[in-house]
C-alpha positions as CSV (number, residue, x, y, z in Angstrom):
1,M,15.1,25.1,-52.7
2,Q,12.5,22.7,-51.5
3,S,14.8,19.8,-50.5
4,A,17.5,22.6,-49.0
5,A,14.4,23.4,-46.6
6,K,13.5,20.5,-45.4
7,P,16.6,19.9,-43.2
8,T,16.5,23.3,-42.0
9,T,13.4,22.5,-40.7
10,K,13.8,19.2,-39.1
11,N,17.1,21.1,-37.4
12,N,14.7,23.6,-36.1
13,M,12.1,21.0,-34.7
14,D,15.2,19.1,-33.0
15,L,16.7,22.5,-31.7
16,S,13.2,23.2,-30.1
17,R,12.6,19.1,-28.8
18,K,15.9,19.6,-27.2
19,V,15.4,22.9,-25.8
20,A,12.0,21.8,-24.2
21,Y,13.2,18.8,-22.7
22,S,16.3,20.7,-21.1
23,F,13.7,23.5,-19.6
24,G,11.6,20.3,-17.9
25,N,15.2,19.3,-16.5
26,V,15.1,22.7,-14.5
27,G,12.0,22.8,-12.8
28,Q,12.5,18.7,-11.8
29,S,15.7,19.1,-10.4
30,A,14.0,22.3,-8.4
31,F,11.5,20.4,-6.9
32,Y,14.4,17.0,-6.2
33,N,16.5,19.7,-4.1
34,V,13.3,21.3,-2.1
35,L,11.8,18.0,-1.5
36,S,15.8,16.2,-0.7
37,T,17.0,18.9,1.2
38,Y,15.4,22.2,2.4
39,F,12.3,20.2,3.6
40,I,13.9,18.8,5.7
41,V,16.1,22.1,6.8
42,Y,12.6,23.9,7.1
43,A,11.7,20.8,9.5
44,T,14.7,21.3,11.5
45,S,13.9,25.2,11.7
46,T,10.6,26.4,11.5
47,L,8.0,23.3,11.4
48,F,8.3,22.8,15.3
49,A,9.2,26.5,15.9
50,K,6.1,27.4,18.2
51,T,6.6,23.3,20.0
52,D,8.4,22.8,23.2
53,P,12.1,22.2,22.0
54,A,12.8,18.9,23.8
55,L,9.3,17.7,22.1
56,A,10.1,19.7,18.4
57,A,13.5,17.3,18.7
58,K,11.6,14.4,19.0
59,L,9.3,15.2,16.6
60,I,11.8,16.1,14.0
61,G,14.0,12.3,14.4
62,I,10.2,10.9,14.2
63,I,9.3,13.0,10.7
64,T,13.2,12.4,9.5
65,G,12.5,8.7,10.1
66,L,9.1,8.8,8.4
67,V,10.5,10.7,5.4
68,V,12.9,8.4,5.1
69,A,11.1,5.2,5.6
70,I,8.5,6.2,2.7
71,R,11.5,7.4,0.0
72,I,13.2,4.3,0.8
73,G,9.2,2.0,0.7
74,E,8.7,3.6,-2.4
75,I,11.5,2.5,-4.2
76,F,9.8,-1.0,-4.9
77,L,7.1,0.9,-6.4
78,D,9.2,2.6,-9.1
79,P,9.2,-0.4,-11.6
80,L,6.1,-0.6,-11.1
81,L,5.2,2.9,-12.2
82,G,7.7,2.1,-15.2
83,N,6.2,-0.7,-16.1
84,L,2.5,1.6,-16.3
85,I,4.2,4.0,-18.5
86,D,5.9,1.4,-20.5
87,N,1.7,0.0,-21.4
88,T,0.6,3.3,-22.1
89,N,-0.4,4.2,-25.2
90,T,-2.2,7.9,-26.4
91,R,-2.7,10.0,-29.3
92,F,0.0,12.2,-27.5
93,G,2.8,9.4,-26.6
94,R,3.7,7.4,-23.7
95,F,5.7,9.7,-21.5
96,R,4.2,13.3,-22.3
97,P,0.7,12.5,-20.6
98,W,2.3,11.5,-17.3
99,Q,5.1,14.3,-17.4
100,L,1.8,16.8,-17.2
101,A,-0.4,14.7,-14.2
102,G,3.0,14.4,-12.3
103,G,4.0,17.9,-12.3
104,I,1.0,19.3,-11.5
105,V,-0.2,17.3,-8.7
106,S,3.2,17.0,-7.2
107,A,3.6,20.5,-7.0
108,I,0.7,21.3,-5.4
109,L,1.4,19.1,-2.5
110,L,4.5,20.0,-2.2
111,V,3.3,23.6,-1.1
112,V,0.8,21.6,1.2
113,I,3.5,20.1,3.3
114,F,5.9,23.6,3.5
115,T,2.7,24.9,5.3
116,G,2.6,22.6,7.9
117,L,-0.4,21.1,6.5
118,F,-2.1,24.4,6.8
119,G,-1.2,25.0,10.6
120,L,-2.5,21.7,11.5
121,V,1.5,20.9,13.3
122,N,0.0,23.9,15.9
123,V,-3.3,22.2,16.6
124,N,-2.5,18.5,16.3
125,T,0.2,16.7,16.0
126,T,-0.8,13.4,16.0
127,A,-3.4,14.4,13.1
128,F,-0.5,16.6,11.7
129,M,1.9,13.0,11.5
130,I,-1.0,11.1,10.2
131,L,-1.8,13.1,7.2
132,F,1.6,14.2,6.5
133,V,2.4,10.9,5.7
134,V,-0.7,10.1,3.5
135,T,0.3,13.9,1.3
136,F,4.0,12.7,1.5
137,I,3.3,9.4,-0.1
138,V,0.6,10.7,-2.4
139,L,3.3,13.6,-3.0
140,D,6.1,11.4,-3.6
141,V,4.4,8.8,-6.0
142,F,3.2,11.8,-8.4
143,Y,6.7,13.0,-8.5
144,S,8.0,9.7,-8.9
145,I,6.1,9.0,-12.3
146,R,7.1,12.5,-13.6
147,D,10.8,11.9,-13.4
148,I,10.7,8.0,-14.4
149,S,8.6,9.7,-17.8
150,Y,10.9,12.5,-18.2
151,W,14.2,10.1,-18.5
152,G,12.3,7.2,-19.7
153,M,12.0,10.1,-22.8
154,V,15.5,9.9,-23.7
155,P,15.2,6.5,-26.0
156,A,11.9,7.4,-27.4
157,L,14.0,10.8,-28.8
158,S,16.2,9.5,-30.4
159,S,18.1,6.1,-31.1
160,D,21.3,7.4,-32.1
161,S,23.8,7.5,-28.9
162,K,25.5,11.1,-30.0
163,Q,22.3,12.4,-30.1
164,R,20.8,10.3,-26.9
165,S,24.3,12.1,-25.3
166,I,23.0,15.8,-26.8
167,F,19.9,15.4,-25.2
168,T,20.9,14.4,-21.8
169,A,24.1,17.0,-21.7
170,M,21.2,20.0,-22.4
171,A,19.4,17.9,-19.4
172,S,21.7,18.0,-17.2
173,F,22.5,21.3,-18.1
174,G,18.8,22.1,-17.1
175,G,19.3,20.4,-14.2
176,T,22.4,22.0,-12.7
177,I,20.6,25.2,-13.5
178,G,17.8,24.2,-11.4
179,Y,18.9,22.6,-8.6
180,H,21.8,24.9,-8.0
181,G,19.8,27.6,-8.5
182,I,17.3,27.3,-5.4
183,T,20.4,26.9,-3.8
184,I,21.3,30.5,-4.4
185,I,17.9,32.2,-4.0
186,V,16.7,29.8,-1.2
187,I,17.7,31.9,1.6
188,P,17.1,35.4,0.3
189,V,13.8,34.4,-0.4
190,V,13.0,32.9,2.5
191,S,14.3,35.9,4.7
192,F,12.7,38.3,2.5
193,F,9.1,37.0,2.4
194,T,9.3,36.3,6.2
195,W,10.6,40.0,6.6
196,K,7.7,41.0,4.4
197,F,4.9,39.3,6.2
198,T,6.5,39.5,9.8
199,G,8.6,42.6,9.7
200,T,11.6,39.8,11.1
201,W,14.8,39.2,8.4
202,A,14.8,35.5,9.3
203,E,13.6,31.8,8.2
204,G,9.8,32.1,8.8
205,Q,7.1,30.3,8.2
206,S,5.9,32.2,5.3
207,G,9.1,32.8,4.4
208,W,9.6,28.7,3.4
209,T,5.6,28.6,1.9
210,A,6.4,31.3,-0.7
211,F,9.6,29.6,-1.3
212,A,7.8,26.2,-2.3
213,I,5.4,28.3,-3.9
214,I,8.0,29.5,-6.4
215,A,9.4,26.1,-6.7
216,A,6.0,24.7,-7.6
217,I,5.2,27.2,-10.2
218,L,8.3,26.5,-11.7
219,A,7.5,22.7,-12.2
220,I,4.0,22.9,-13.4
221,L,6.1,25.2,-16.2
222,T,8.8,23.1,-16.9
223,S,6.4,20.2,-16.9
224,C,4.4,21.9,-19.4
225,S,7.4,22.3,-21.7
226,V,7.8,18.7,-22.4
227,A,4.8,17.8,-22.7
228,F,4.2,20.3,-25.4
229,G,7.3,20.6,-27.1
230,A,9.3,17.4,-26.5
231,K,7.8,15.2,-28.8
232,E,8.5,11.4,-29.1
233,S,10.2,9.9,-32.1
234,T,9.4,6.4,-33.6
235,S,12.0,3.8,-34.7
236,E,11.4,0.6,-36.1
237,L,12.8,-1.0,-33.0
238,R,10.7,1.2,-30.8
239,Q,7.6,0.0,-32.9
240,K,8.5,-3.9,-33.0
241,E,8.7,-3.9,-29.2
242,Q,6.1,-5.9,-27.4
243,K,4.1,-4.8,-24.0
244,S,5.8,-4.9,-21.0
245,G,3.6,-7.4,-19.8
246,S,2.6,-8.1,-15.9
247,P,4.5,-6.0,-13.0
248,L,6.5,-9.2,-12.3
249,D,8.0,-9.1,-15.7
250,A,9.7,-5.1,-14.7
251,F,11.2,-6.8,-12.1
252,K,12.5,-9.3,-14.0
253,A,13.7,-7.0,-16.4
254,I,15.8,-5.2,-14.1
255,A,17.0,-8.5,-12.8
256,Q,18.0,-10.0,-15.9
257,N,19.8,-7.0,-17.0
258,D,23.7,-7.8,-15.6
259,Q,24.6,-4.1,-16.6
260,L,21.7,-1.9,-15.6
261,L,22.1,-3.5,-12.4
262,W,26.2,-2.4,-12.0
263,V,25.8,0.8,-13.4
264,A,22.6,1.5,-11.0
265,L,25.0,0.4,-8.2
266,S,28.1,2.6,-9.3
267,Y,25.5,5.7,-9.7
268,L,23.7,5.3,-6.2
269,L,27.2,5.3,-4.5
270,Y,28.1,8.6,-6.0
271,A,24.5,9.9,-5.5
272,V,23.9,9.1,-2.0
273,A,27.7,10.5,-1.4
274,N,26.9,13.7,-3.8
275,V,23.8,14.4,-1.8
276,A,24.0,13.7,1.6
277,T,27.1,16.2,1.4
278,S,25.2,18.5,-0.7
279,G,22.1,18.0,2.0
280,V,24.8,19.3,4.7
281,M,26.3,22.4,3.1
282,F,23.8,24.8,4.6
283,Y,25.0,23.7,8.2
284,L,28.6,23.8,7.1
285,F,28.6,27.9,6.5
286,K,25.9,28.5,9.4
287,F,27.1,26.2,12.1
288,V,31.0,26.0,11.3
289,L,32.2,28.8,9.3
290,D,29.2,30.7,10.8
291,M,28.5,32.8,7.4
292,P,25.2,31.4,6.7
293,T,24.9,34.8,4.1
294,S,27.6,33.4,2.3
295,Y,25.8,29.9,1.7
296,S,24.6,31.0,-1.6
297,L,28.4,30.3,-3.2
298,V,27.1,26.5,-2.9
299,G,24.8,27.5,-5.5
300,V,26.8,29.9,-7.5
301,V,30.0,27.6,-7.8
302,P,28.0,24.8,-9.5
303,I,26.2,26.1,-11.7
304,F,29.3,28.4,-13.1
305,V,31.5,25.1,-13.5
306,G,27.8,23.7,-15.2
307,L,28.1,26.3,-17.8
308,I,31.0,25.1,-18.6
309,A,31.5,21.1,-18.1
310,A,27.4,20.3,-19.4
311,P,28.4,21.8,-23.1
312,L,31.9,20.5,-22.8
313,Y,31.0,17.0,-22.2
314,P,29.8,16.0,-25.8
315,V,32.9,17.5,-27.0
316,L,35.3,15.8,-24.8
317,N,33.3,12.4,-25.3
318,R,34.3,12.8,-29.0
319,F,37.9,12.0,-27.7
320,I,37.5,10.2,-24.8
321,P,35.5,7.1,-24.0
322,R,32.8,7.6,-21.1
323,R,34.4,5.5,-18.8
324,Y,37.4,7.7,-18.4
325,L,35.0,10.6,-18.3
326,F,33.4,8.9,-15.4
327,L,36.7,7.9,-13.3
328,G,38.6,11.3,-13.3
329,G,35.1,12.8,-12.4
330,T,34.9,10.5,-9.6
331,L,39.5,11.4,-8.8
332,L,38.6,15.0,-8.3
333,M,35.5,14.6,-6.3
334,V,38.3,12.4,-4.0
335,V,40.2,15.3,-4.2
336,A,37.4,17.3,-2.8
337,Y,37.1,15.3,0.1
338,V,40.3,15.9,1.1
339,I,40.3,19.4,1.2
340,F,36.8,19.4,2.8
341,I,38.7,17.4,5.5
342,M,41.9,19.4,6.3
343,A,40.2,22.7,6.2
344,S,36.7,23.0,7.0
345,H,36.8,26.4,8.8
346,N,38.3,28.3,5.7
347,L,35.9,30.3,3.2
348,A,38.7,30.6,0.9
349,V,39.4,26.7,0.6
350,I,36.1,25.4,0.8
351,V,35.5,27.2,-2.6
352,T,38.2,25.7,-3.8
353,A,36.8,22.6,-2.7
354,L,33.3,23.1,-4.0
355,I,34.7,24.0,-7.6
356,F,36.1,20.2,-7.4
357,F,33.3,18.4,-5.9
358,Y,30.9,19.9,-8.2
359,T,32.6,20.1,-11.8
360,P,33.0,16.0,-12.2
361,G,29.2,16.0,-11.5
362,V,28.1,16.8,-14.9
363,F,30.2,13.9,-16.4
364,I,29.5,11.5,-13.5
365,Q,25.8,11.6,-13.8
366,M,25.8,12.4,-17.9
367,T,28.3,8.5,-18.0
368,A,25.6,6.9,-15.8
369,I,22.3,7.9,-17.4
370,L,23.9,7.0,-20.7
371,G,24.9,4.0,-19.9
372,L,21.1,2.6,-18.2
373,T,20.0,4.3,-21.4
374,D,22.1,2.0,-23.4
375,S,21.1,-0.9,-21.3
376,I,18.0,-0.6,-22.9
377,E,19.1,-2.4,-26.1
378,Y,21.4,-5.0,-24.2
379,G,18.2,-6.0,-22.4
380,Q,16.4,-6.3,-25.5
381,L,19.3,-8.2,-27.4
382,K,19.4,-10.6,-24.1
383,N,15.8,-10.9,-23.2
384,G,14.0,-10.4,-26.5
385,K,11.8,-7.2,-24.9
386,R,12.4,-3.6,-25.1
387,N,11.4,-2.1,-21.6
388,E,12.3,2.0,-21.5
389,A,10.7,3.4,-18.6
390,V,11.0,-0.1,-16.8
391,T,14.7,0.5,-17.0
392,L,15.1,3.7,-16.5
393,S,12.7,4.1,-13.6
394,V,16.0,2.6,-12.0
395,R,17.5,6.1,-12.1
396,P,14.6,7.7,-10.3
397,M,15.1,5.0,-7.8
398,L,18.3,5.2,-7.2
399,D,17.8,9.1,-6.4
400,K,15.1,8.3,-4.1
401,I,17.2,6.4,-2.2
402,A,20.3,9.0,-2.6
403,G,17.7,11.6,-1.2
404,A,16.3,9.2,0.9
405,C,19.8,8.8,2.2
406,S,20.4,12.8,2.5
407,N,17.4,13.3,4.3
408,G,18.0,11.0,7.0
409,I,21.9,12.4,7.3
410,V,20.9,15.9,7.3
411,G,18.0,15.4,10.4
412,F,20.8,13.3,12.5
413,I,23.4,15.0,12.0
414,A,20.9,18.1,12.9
415,V,19.9,16.5,15.9
416,A,23.1,14.7,17.1
417,A,25.1,17.9,16.6
418,G,22.7,20.0,18.4
419,M,22.3,22.1,14.9
420,T,18.5,22.8,15.4
421,G,15.9,25.3,16.3
422,S,17.9,28.9,17.5
423,A,21.5,27.4,17.9
424,T,24.0,29.1,16.4
425,A,28.3,28.5,15.6
426,A,28.7,29.6,19.2
427,D,27.1,26.7,20.6
428,M,29.1,24.0,18.7
429,T,31.6,21.8,20.5
430,A,34.7,20.3,18.7
431,S,32.3,17.0,19.4
432,N,29.4,18.3,17.5
433,I,32.3,19.6,14.4
434,Q,33.9,16.0,14.7
435,T,30.4,14.6,14.0
436,F,29.6,16.9,11.3
437,N,32.8,15.8,9.2
438,V,32.0,12.0,9.8
439,F,28.6,11.9,8.2
440,A,29.7,15.0,5.9
441,F,32.8,14.1,4.5
442,Y,34.9,10.9,5.5
443,I,31.6,8.0,4.9
444,P,30.8,9.9,1.4
445,L,34.4,9.6,0.8
446,G,34.2,5.9,0.9
447,F,31.0,5.8,-1.3
448,I,32.8,7.5,-4.1
449,V,35.9,5.1,-4.1
450,A,33.5,2.0,-4.1
451,S,31.5,3.8,-6.8
452,M,35.2,4.3,-9.2
453,L,36.1,0.6,-7.9
454,I,32.4,-0.8,-9.2
455,Y,32.8,1.3,-12.4
456,M,35.9,0.1,-13.5
457,F,35.8,-3.3,-13.0
458,K,31.9,-4.1,-13.8
459,V,30.5,-2.3,-15.8
460,K,31.1,-3.1,-19.6
461,I,29.0,-1.3,-21.9
462,D,30.3,1.8,-24.0
463,E,29.9,3.7,-27.1
464,K,31.6,0.8,-29.4
465,S,29.4,-2.2,-27.6
466,H,26.3,0.0,-27.7
467,A,26.7,0.4,-31.6
468,E,27.3,-3.1,-31.9
469,M,23.9,-3.9,-30.2
470,V,22.1,-1.8,-32.3
471,K,23.1,-3.2,-35.2
472,E,22.6,-6.7,-34.1
473,L,19.0,-5.6,-33.1
474,E,18.5,-3.9,-36.5
475,R,19.9,-7.0,-38.1
476,R,17.4,-9.6,-36.4
477,L,14.6,-7.0,-37.5
478,A,15.9,-7.2,-40.8
479,A,15.8,-11.0,-40.8
480,D,12.6,-11.1,-38.8
481,N,10.7,-8.8,-41.5
482,T,12.1,-11.3,-44.2
483,D,11.2,-14.4,-42.9
484,A,7.5,-13.0,-42.1
485,N,7.6,-11.5,-46.2
486,E,8.2,-14.8,-46.9
487,N,5.7,-16.8,-44.9
488,N,2.9,-14.1,-46.4
489,E,4.3,-15.6,-49.9
490,V,4.0,-19.1,-48.9
491,S,0.5,-18.6,-47.4
492,A,-0.7,-16.6,-50.1
493,V,0.3,-19.5,-52.5
494,E,-1.2,-22.2,-50.4
495,T,-4.0,-20.3,-50.2
496,V,-4.4,-20.2,-53.8
497,A,-3.9,-23.3,-54.4
498,N,-6.9,-24.1,-52.0
499,S,-9.3,-21.7,-53.5
500,E,-7.9,-24.0,-57.0
501,N,-9.1,-27.3,-54.9
502,V,-12.4,-26.1,-53.7
503,V,-13.0,-25.0,-57.3
504,L,-12.1,-28.1,-58.8
505,A,-14.3,-30.0,-56.2
506,E,-17.0,-27.8,-56.5
507,T,-17.3,-28.6,-60.5
508,E,-16.2,-31.9,-60.1
509,S,-19.2,-32.7,-57.6
510,S,-21.6,-30.2,-60.0
511,V,-20.9,-33.1,-62.7
512,K,-21.4,-36.3,-60.8
513,N,-24.7,-34.5,-60.4
514,L,-25.7,-33.5,-63.6
515,E,-25.0,-37.1,-64.6
516,L,-26.9,-38.7,-62.0
517,E,-30.1,-35.9,-63.1
518,A,-29.4,-37.0,-66.4
519,E,-29.6,-41.0,-65.7
520,E,-32.7,-39.9,-63.6
521,L,-34.5,-38.5,-66.3
522,E,-33.3,-41.5,-68.7
523,G,-34.9,-43.6,-66.6
524,S,-37.9,-41.6,-66.4
525,T,-38.3,-41.5,-70.3
526,S,-37.8,-45.4,-71.0
527,K,-40.3,-46.1,-68.4
528,S,-43.1,-44.1,-69.3
529,K,-42.2,-45.3,-73.0
530,D,-43.2,-48.9,-71.7
531,N,-46.0,-47.7,-69.9
532,D,-47.4,-46.2,-73.3
533,L,-46.5,-48.9,-75.2
534,G,-48.0,-51.5,-73.0
535,E,-51.1,-49.6,-73.0
536,H,-51.3,-49.8,-76.7
537,V,-51.1,-53.3,-76.6
538,K,-54.0,-53.5,-74.3
539,A,-55.9,-51.2,-76.7
540,N,-55.2,-53.1,-79.8
541,R,-56.3,-56.4,-77.7
542,S,-59.2,-54.6,-76.5
543,S,-60.2,-53.3,-79.9
544,K,-60.3,-56.9,-81.0
545,V,-62.0,-58.3,-78.9
546,S,-64.8,-55.9,-79.5
547,V,-64.7,-56.9,-83.1
548,D,-64.9,-60.7,-82.6
């Protein structure tokens, strides 16, 4: 009975770890969407609402440029953060402490920037800009720490490719709910709290602050879920690993892993297209369709398709290699862009395009994540070092680049197409709509095609090759252990022999010392006898003289 209970207990623990881990991505993805998409929407519509329109447009351009520059500049910091995490060793594990620290600090600072730095923007714009840069940098660093430690945990949760697929599928499903759930609630929440505090049903400052507080609370709760519920596992491959070394070694680990770089480039092109198009959907519904209240569909559709696609991925992957799931997904996105371009003024057609656009997202993202994860063993086999967090810091770095591009595109479109401040759909011209379409659909379409071609011709790592790499690493590890045992045996024999030689030498030395002492004693005895005999002769002579 006890033997039957143990597997059940283990399965329950595995399930609880998977649930805790996947829940973590609900808040993390929601946070990413708020920072990458809705902060710029807030900045273009509300942050500078009390500023002169001409100055506001200039400030929007400046703040957009600052955000893009900061996020792109910090991509070089991500491998260093990954190196820091890789070299962390606590009784709570390597990744979980960073989940907690990154989640709490970034959540607090998110609320701060959505208050206009507590109203400083309306008092002194110069001081606001300076403090905003500092605040945003710190926020982005701590968010990166959380993101890197989150995805870096995947190989620490399991070394089996199928189990990694399940963890990743559940995490992606949680991410879908968080990312698009925020899209569903953003307009109702912002409008409701604006009405609650001002009596006006609009998107005001108080509404955006309340929205940020909700996102921050969710971020903290979900980071705690991972920190306290997703315990890291141990394996021989992880126990054998070395320290990641210096910061320079972190960049070398990335540069020398060619499969990591090709998967990363393919994913980056997809991510830029995906985030750029998703980021301007608010403007599509508000300024092109003139249906801002229907914008929640942009959140409902991906959650609905995610409910189907995320659980379906591991099942399909049993019969269809990941490569074809990725390529098939990019083809569906091409179809979606064609529909967007041909009929961007019809709500029913737009919803159809959204279905084609969001359905393959789970397949593409999960394939890319698993490809990046499997490249850890590829790098370990190729270079002799295992760099978990450093390798998987690439994905947050790519998402950061994509987010920066989204910030830039959204900010540019808002200004170039006149979609700022109090503008409405009635103010849009044909030129405005054309500008919107080029940056929202045409350019991202080109990125998706490029992503598909790179994955098709350059990415070689797959499930079969990864399994072979793991076996080869285990074989090498076993060989190293055998050699180590043999060396230990030889060393033990040599130690015993050396000990025997020492004892023999000490014995011989002792014997020689005894012989010398005996010789000295014998010499002393002989000399003493001679002296006694001499004295005896002298005494006899003296006695004879005396008699005479």
